[in-house]
N, C-alpha and C positions, 0 to 999 in steps of 0.2 A: 596534519597525517601523520601518525605514528608509522615508525616501522615494522614492516609485515615480517610475522614471524614463519608463515606458512604457506603464504604466496609471495616471493622473498623477489620474485621476477617482473612483480604487478606493482607498478607504480599510479596515482589519479592520471596520468596522459595517457597511458595504456589502457587503461582501464574506460575509459570514454570515447576509445574505439571503439567500442561494442557500442551495439545497441542500448536503447533500456530494456526495451523486449532482452535481449542476450541478457545486459547482468542482471534481472530479474529472473531468470532460467538457472543461471549456474548456481545464484542462490536456492532457487527450489531443488536442483540438483542436489544438495548437499542438504534439504532436509528428505530429500526423499531417500537418500543414503542411510540419514540418521534413525528412521522407518524400518530399514530392514535389519541397523543393528538392535535396535528395542525387539524388531521379532523376534531374533537369534539370543534377544537377553547379553550381548555384551555393553555392557555403559562404558567403558573405556571407549571403545570406539563411535558409539554414541557423542561423546565428548570431545571427540577429534572433530566429527562433523561439525559437532554448534562450533571449536570455535573456526574453522572455514568459512560457513554460513556465515558468521558473525565478523569476519573480516573482510570474506566480501561486503558484509550490509556496512560494514563501515567506510568504504571506498566509494560506495554507492552515497550513503548520506554527506560526502567529505566533496563528493561533485555532482552532486544533485544542484538544479538549478530552480526548477520547478517549486515554488513554496509547500501549496497545496501537498504534490510526490514528497517532499521533506518533512511533514507531519506525518505523513505514512510510515516513511521510512520512521522514522525516530517510535512511534508506536510499534512495531515490530522490532525495532530493538529492543525495547524495553521486554512486551514481551517473548522474547526469545535469548535475552537476559535472565529472566525468571526460569524457563522452561532450563537453563544452564544451569540452574542454581535450585530450582526447587525439584524440577518435574522432569529427570529425565530420563526417565524410562515408561513416559505418561504417551500413549502411542495417540489414545484420542487429544492432545495439546500440539502433540508435534505434526498431527491431523491439521487441524483448525490452522498452526502456522505457513505449511505448504498449503492450504487453500490460499490463506492470506496473500503470501508472495504471487501465487501465478495468476488474482482476480484484481492484482493490481492494474497488471498490464491489458483490462481489459475498461475500466474505469471509465471517467468523465469525458475520453475526448475520443469515444464510441460513439457518441450522442449523433444522429445525422442533421443535418444542416435541416430537412423536410422537417422533422419530427421537432426541430424547437418551431419554424415557425407555425405550429398548427395543435402548438402545448398551450393552454390558459391559465392562469389563475384560478383554482377551480371556488377561492373569495370573494374574487374581486371580477372575475372572468377577461380579465386585461391581458395582455400580451406580455412574454413573459422573456427573460435569458440568461443564458448560463453562465455563471463567473466561478470557474473554481468545479469545486464538487457540489456547488449549487444553482438551482433553478429559481432566480431572485423575481418579484413581483416590485416594480418601485411604484405604483398607485397605491399596494393597501399594503407595503412596508412588510412583505412575511418573506421567507425561503422555504424549499424542499428540498430535502437532500438527493442524489442521487445515487444508488447502492449496486454497485455492480454493475457501470452504467447505464441505469434503466431510472428513469426516476419517478420519486415516490409523491407521485402528485394527489394528496390527500391528506382532506382537512387538518385532520387530527396531527398530521405530522409537519404541519406546516410551523415556524419560528419567529419570532420577531428579529428584523434585520437592525444589525449594531449601522452607526452615522457611517461609516468607512464601508459597509459595501453597496450603497445605493448611493454611493459620491460621484 
């Protein structure tokens, strides 16, 4: 982890004391501040908000333990970098990033165990299991995505499993 310029009192150990939800909300708060500055057409303040958000996201990436969540953080980091470089005044793009970070706290972990017990593969009608951000059918070797905490159990959405996913 590099030395922080804007959050000098933070380090990975201190950052980990916050819950994942709190960390994500702090990043989202910077994006919300950026929205306000975009509306006021102050590109320098928008830049400052994004630099703070990127620094907090980098701390989050450095301390991430869940591989699926890490993957989502890295995707978000790439999109935030794009905004920082190319789309600094784009309110719609900023809003999409804000929504993205806010929905991370509501993803797969919110799936109720009872719901998983009654779900069945729409292809072969076998029981399914949750693995990361996928609903897996080991019998027909397909998986279905989970988007914003909602399983998308449509035949058209089914993807073939890789060997490692159903081991």
